C-alpha positions in Angstrom: 74.3 94.0 106.5 76.8 96.0 108.6 78.5 93.4 110.0 79.1 91.8 106.9 80.6 94.9 105.3 82.4 95.5 108.7 83.8 91.7 108.0 85.7 92.8 104.9 89.0 93.5 104.0 90.0 97.4 103.5 90.6 96.0 100.0 87.1 95.2 99.3 85.4 98.3 101.7 87.2 100.5 99.5 85.4 99.0 96.6 82.0 98.1 97.8 82.6 102.4 98.3 83.4 103.3 94.7 80.6 101.1 93.8 78.6 102.8 95.7 79.0 105.9 94.8 79.7 105.9 91.0 75.4 103.9 91.2 74.1 106.6 93.4 76.3 109.2 90.9 74.6 107.4 87.8 70.9 108.0 89.3 72.1 111.8 90.1 72.8 112.6 87.0 70.4 111.0 85.2 67.3 112.8 87.5 64.9 115.4 85.0 66.7 117.8 87.1 70.6 117.5 86.2 70.0 117.0 82.2 68.7 120.3 80.0 65.6 120.4 78.8 65.2 118.5 75.2 68.5 116.7 75.6 68.1 113.2 76.4 70.7 111.0 78.4 71.5 106.8 77.9 71.6 105.5 81.2 75.4 103.8 80.0 75.7 107.0 79.5 75.0 108.2 83.0 76.9 105.7 84.8 79.9 106.3 82.1 80.0 110.0 82.9 79.7 109.5 86.6 82.3 106.6 86.5 84.9 109.0 85.0 84.1 111.3 87.7 84.4 109.6 90.1 88.0 108.1 89.3 88.6 111.2 88.3 88.9 110.6 84.5 87.6 113.0 82.7 87.2 110.6 79.6 83.3 112.1 78.0 80.7 110.4 76.1 78.3 114.1 76.7 79.8 116.9 77.1 79.0 118.0 80.5 77.9 121.4 79.8 75.7 120.8 77.1 73.3 118.5 79.1 73.8 119.1 82.2 71.9 121.9 84.5 73.8 123.5 87.4 72.8 121.5 89.7 73.6 118.7 87.8 77.5 119.7 87.1 77.2 120.0 91.7 76.7 116.1 91.5 79.5 116.0 88.9 81.8 118.8 90.7 80.7 116.8 93.9 82.0 113.6 92.4 85.4 114.5 91.1 85.6 116.1 94.6 84.9 112.6 96.8 87.0 110.2 93.5 89.2 113.1 94.0 89.9 113.0 97.8 88.9 109.3 98.2 86.2 107.4 99.8 87.3 106.7 103.2 88.7 109.8 103.7 85.5 111.7 102.5 84.2 109.3 105.3 87.1 109.1 107.8 86.6 113.8 107.2 83.2 113.7 108.1 83.9 111.2 111.4 86.7 113.9 112.2 83.8 116.9 111.7 81.0 115.5 113.8 83.4 115.2 116.7 84.1 111.2 116.9 87.4 108.8 117.0 88.4 107.0 114.2 88.9 103.3 115.3 91.2 101.3 114.1 89.5 99.9 111.3 89.0 103.0 110.2 92.5 104.2 110.2 93.3 100.4 108.5 91.3 101.8 105.8 92.5 105.2 105.1 96.1 104.1 104.4 94.9 101.3 102.4 92.8 103.9 100.0 95.8 107.0 100.1 98.5 103.5 99.3 100.8 104.9 102.6 103.0 102.5 104.3 102.3 103.5 107.6 99.4 103.9 109.3 100.8 106.4 112.0 99.9 110.2 112.0 96.7 109.5 109.7 94.2 111.1 111.5 96.0 114.3 111.8 97.5 113.4 107.7 93.0 113.8 107.0 92.9 116.9 109.0 95.5 118.6 106.8 94.0 117.0 103.2 91.1 118.9 103.8 92.9 122.1 104.8 95.3 122.0 101.4 92.3 120.4 99.3 89.9 123.6 100.4 92.5 126.2 100.1 93.8 125.4 96.5 91.3 125.2 95.1 89.8 129.0 96.8 92.6 129.8 95.7 92.2 127.7 92.1 89.2 129.2 91.3 89.8 133.4 92.9 92.4 133.1 90.1 90.7 131.0 87.6 88.1 134.0 87.9 90.3 136.1 86.7 90.0 134.6 83.3 86.8 133.4 82.8 85.4 136.7 83.8 86.3 138.7 80.9 83.9 135.9 78.4 81.4 134.8 81.3 78.8 136.8 83.4 79.2 136.9 86.8 77.1 134.3 88.4 78.5 132.3 84.7 81.9 132.7 85.9 82.0 131.8 89.2 80.6 128.8 88.7 82.6 127.5 85.8 86.6 128.8 87.9 84.5 126.6 90.6 84.0 123.6 89.1 87.6 124.2 86.9 89.2 124.5 90.3 87.9 121.2 91.9 88.7 119.5 88.4 92.1 119.9 88.6 93.8 119.9 91.8 91.6 116.6 91.5 93.3 115.3 88.7 90.4 115.5 86.3 89.9 116.7 82.7 86.3 117.8 82.7 85.2 121.2 82.1 82.4 123.0 81.8 82.6 125.5 78.7 80.6 123.5 76.6 80.7 122.7 73.0 83.4 119.8 73.8 86.4 122.1 73.6 87.3 121.5 76.8 90.3 125.1 77.3 91.9 124.6 73.6 89.3 128.9 73.3 92.4 129.1 75.8 95.5 128.5 74.7 96.7 131.4 74.2 96.0 132.5 78.4 99.2 131.9 79.6 98.4 133.0 82.9 95.1 130.1 83.1 97.7 127.6 81.1 99.6 128.1 84.4 97.1 128.6 87.1 95.4 124.4 85.4 99.6 123.6 85.8 99.9 124.6 89.3 96.5 122.7 90.8 97.3 119.5 88.1 101.0 119.5 90.0 99.9 119.9 93.1 97.4 117.7 93.5 99.5 114.8 91.6 102.3 115.0 94.2 100.6 113.0 96.7 99.0 114.9 100.3 102.3 113.1 102.3 104.7 114.7 99.9 102.1 118.9 101.0 102.5 118.1 104.8 105.9 116.7 104.7 107.7 120.0 102.5 104.8 122.5 104.2 106.6 121.3 107.6 110.2 121.0 107.0 109.3 124.8 106.0 109.9 124.4 102.6 113.6 122.7 102.9 114.6 120.5 100.5 117.6 118.7 102.1 115.0 117.4 105.1 112.1 115.9 102.8 111.9 111.6 103.1 113.6 109.8 100.2 110.2 109.1 99.2 109.8 112.9 98.7 112.7 113.3 97.3 112.1 110.7 94.6 108.4 111.5 94.1 109.6 115.6 93.2 113.3 115.0 91.2 111.0 112.2 89.1 107.8 114.8 89.2 110.2 117.4 87.8 112.4 115.0 84.9 109.0 113.7 83.5 107.3 117.1 83.0 110.8 118.6 81.3 111.7 115.9 79.9 107.5 115.5 78.3 107.5 118.9 77.7 111.0 118.8 75.7 110.0 115.4 73.0 106.8 117.2 72.6 108.3 120.4 71.3 110.1 118.5 68.9 108.1 116.5 67.5 104.2 118.4 67.5 103.8 122.1 66.1 102.7 123.7 70.0 104.6 126.5 71.8 106.3 125.6 74.7 103.8 126.6 76.8 101.2 124.1 74.7 103.9 121.3 75.2 104.4 121.9 79.5 100.8 121.7 79.4 99.9 118.6 77.7 103.3 117.2 79.2 101.9 118.0 83.2 97.4 117.3 81.8 99.0 114.2 80.6 100.5 113.1 84.5 96.2 112.1 84.6 94.9 114.8 84.4 93.6 114.9 81.1 92.7 118.5 79.6 93.4 119.5 75.8 94.4 123.4 74.4 95.6 121.5 71.7 93.4 118.7 69.4 95.0 115.6 70.0 93.7 114.0 66.8 96.0 116.1 65.1 99.6 115.4 66.8 101.4 112.7 65.5 102.5 109.1 66.3 105.5 110.0 68.6 103.2 112.8 70.1 101.2 110.4 70.4 103.1 108.4 71.7 105.0 110.4 74.7 101.4 111.3 76.0 100.8 107.2 76.3 103.9 106.8 78.2 103.8 109.9 80.7 100.1 108.9 81.3 101.3 105.0 81.5 103.5 105.9 84.8 100.6 108.9 86.3 101.5 111.1 89.4 102.3 109.9 92.6 101.2 107.8 95.7 99.3 109.2 97.7 97.3 111.9 95.1 94.5 112.7 93.2 95.8 110.6 90.1 97.1 107.5 88.6 98.9 105.5 86.7 101.8 103.0 87.7 103.2 106.1 90.5 106.3 107.9 90.1 107.5 106.1 92.8 106.3 102.3 91.6 108.9 103.8 87.8 111.8 105.2 89.5 112.0 102.1 91.9 111.3 99.5 88.7 114.5 101.9 86.6 116.5 101.8 90.2 116.1 97.7 90.6 117.1 97.5 87.0 120.2 100.0 87.4 121.2 97.8 90.7 120.6 94.9 88.5 123.0 95.2 85.2 126.3 97.3 87.7 126.1 94.6 90.3 125.3 97.8 92.9 122.7 98.5 95.4 119.3 99.9 95.0 120.2 103.0 96.9 119.2 107.0 96.5 120.0 109.9 98.2 122.2 108.5 101.1 119.0 106.0 101.9 118.5 102.1 100.8 115.4 101.1 98.6 113.6 98.6 100.6 114.1 95.3 99.1 110.5 94.1 98.4 110.0 97.8 97.5 111.0 96.5 93.6 109.2 93.2 93.5 105.4 95.4 94.5 106.5 97.7 91.9 107.1 94.9 89.5 103.8 94.1 90.1 101.5 96.5 89.8 103.5 97.2 86.4 103.2 93.9 85.3 99.7 93.6 86.7 98.7 97.6 84.7 100.4 96.1 81.4 97.7 93.1 81.3 95.4 94.7 82.2 95.9 97.6 79.5 96.7 94.5 76.8 93.4 92.8 77.4 91.2 96.1 77.3 93.3 97.7 74.0 93.0 94.1 72.2 88.8 93.8 73.4 88.2 97.1 72.6 90.3 97.0 69.5 87.9 93.3 68.6 84.2 95.4 69.5 85.9 98.3 67.7 87.5 96.9 64.3 87.1 100.1 62.6 89.4 102.0 64.5 92.8 102.0 64.1 95.1 100.8 66.8 96.5 103.6 68.6 93.8 105.4 69.6 92.6 102.4 71.1 95.2 102.2 73.2 95.2 106.0 74.0 91.7 105.3 74.6 92.6 102.4 77.3 96.4 104.1 78.8 94.1 107.4 79.7 91.0 105.3 80.9 93.4 102.5 83.0 95.4 106.0 84.5 92.7 108.0 85.0 93.7 110.7 82.7 90.7 111.6 80.4 92.5 112.7 77.2 91.4 111.4 73.9 91.2 111.6 70.1 88.2 111.4 69.3 87.0 108.0 69.5 84.8 107.9 73.5 81.9 109.6 72.4 81.8 107.1 69.1 82.1 104.4 70.8 79.5 101.0 71.5 77.7 100.0 74.3 80.3 97.3 75.1 83.5 99.4 75.1 82.0 101.7 77.6 81.6 99.1 79.5 84.8 97.8 79.2 86.4 101.7 79.8 83.7 102.0 83.2 85.7 98.9 84.1 89.4 99.5 83.6 88.4 103.0 84.4 87.1 101.6 87.8 90.6 99.2 88.9 92.9 102.4 87.3 91.4 104.2 90.0 91.8 101.4 92.7 94.7 100.4 91.6 95.4 97.1 89.8 97.4 95.0 93.4 94.2 96.6 95.1 91.7 95.0 92.7 93.4 91.3 92.7 93.6 91.2 96.6 89.6 91.0 96.3 89.6 88.3 95.7 92.1 85.8 97.4 94.6 86.9 100.1 96.7 84.7 101.9 97.8 86.0 105.3 101.0 84.0 104.7 102.2 80.6 103.8 101.7 77.9 107.3 104.8 76.0 105.0 108.3 77.1 104.0 109.7 75.2 101.0 113.2 74.8 99.9 114.8 77.1 97.0 114.6 75.7 93.7 116.6 76.7 90.5 115.4 78.5 87.3 117.6 80.2 84.4 116.3 83.5 84.3 117.2 85.6 81.0 
């Protein structure tokens, strides 16, 4: 068995790792010790919850706070943590912790899992990933405790704060407050809102960017093109999203900003989304589809993909070369970005169509919103998730799985060629 696994491609190993973790999680969450007395949970719901946790999505068919015991919540938090950091990264971290070296194959797996272009400095990066994660989550838990301690006893407030910090940094919209309210009761707590937003943003910009910012002592001029693109696109999307949501929805500026941040694959909400206008939901759909950045805990097509697409279209329209921050954008980057975006659109269209067939009573916009949320591993919902039939839940599970791995990674699972051995002459084809 081990020899078979060793012969698998990096993409297949990663896919197998996530699938195995999801199955294990589904079993752990359905154990009697994980479920509250008097509460029953079907296996499909346990599988859905495990997938949502491992894929750091946050879509729920059962309320975590009302369904699971403290042990069940612990299992859920661990699934979120491992899923956010990546199965491969966790494995590499364990190897390093026991004093062993990460071999070439392990480095290739980490490179694939974190969407890195190079394997240089991967081991050092993994060490820093764990340090950064622990640091941010501890700070987030301490700051969150200040708020939650006002409404809960010390043990409960501590548990909620730790869980919330892990969920926020890993861009997963799970909460254990109960009642299915998410963070709506705390919409007026500017402090908790800002702490949560900070955890989401830093968890979503990617570990390579955080590492580079730290190495350059916050000197933005010394950053690479990748980091500059990630930071600039992230800030632009946050500002534009906040303004557009404020223009369309009856929310305050903090609510608009929080929704704009959360839509970037986090999934927390301080306002019920079923009260949002069609325009507001459309803004959230676009933000969810774009998602976070490479090497982060978030999903979506990624900020860099979105930027390269816009740059490519701009260069084509103006007959200029693709360049940014005094760097030329690699020609292969646009091709890869276009493929990823097209595959993502295909997944969303197919998923929306099939769920629409299975759920004819649901509104199209609600189904589209749900599908994009699942693909972008966001977790926001207009409230239809618990009402989905078993078939729709299975489809949503598949979509979350594809979204977490990435459509290009999933595509290479089935077939991957080392390249054509024969060259062909260029043909002519009319475009546009």
